[in-house]
N, C-alpha and C positions, 0 to 999 in steps of 0.2 A: 273191632277196636276203633275208637273214635280218633279222628285226626286231631293233633294238638296244635294250638296256635303258638307260634314262636314270636315273642316280642323282643325287640332289641334291648339289651341291658343299658341301664343308665350310665352315662359317661362318668368316668372317675376323674376326668380332667377338671381342674378348678376353673370356675368362671371368673372373668376379670372383675375386679372390684368396681362398683358403680362410682361415677365421679363424685368427689366430695362436694357436699352442699355447703354454701357459705354459712358461717356461723354468724347469726344476727345478734348483736348486742345493742339494744336501744335502736338508734337510727344508723349505727355503723355496721358494716359488713366486714368480716375478716376472711380473706382468701389466702390460702397457702401460696407461696411464691411459685411452687412447682406447678400449680394450676395455671398461673399466668405464663410462665416460661415454657411449659410443656416439653422439657428436655433440651431446650435451646439455651444458649449462653446470653442472648439478648433478644429483646422485642422492641417494636416501635409502638408508642401510644400517642394517639391523636387527642389533643385537649384544647378546646377553644380555637381550633384552626391551626394550632402549632403542633409540630411533631417532637416527641421526646423519645429518648432511648433509655430503656431499663436494662442494665447489664448486671450479671452475676460475676463476681470476681472469683479467682481461684481460692481465695481465703473465705468464701462464703458470705461476703458482703454484697449489698445491692447498691448500685450507683444509678441515679436518674439524672440525665443531662438533656439539655435542650438543643 
């Protein structure tokens, strides 16, 4: 009797979704806010040497302050 080769079974676990690519419309790029915030309630954005804070409110609005 020949020995049989036992291969591991493919995982049934789902792989995480790849990051969303920005949607390009002409010269503009659309990014989902979830990609910017990555689960946080706020982030800091540096623009032209100044810091801005982008915050998500509990009502789903975005606020950008300097």
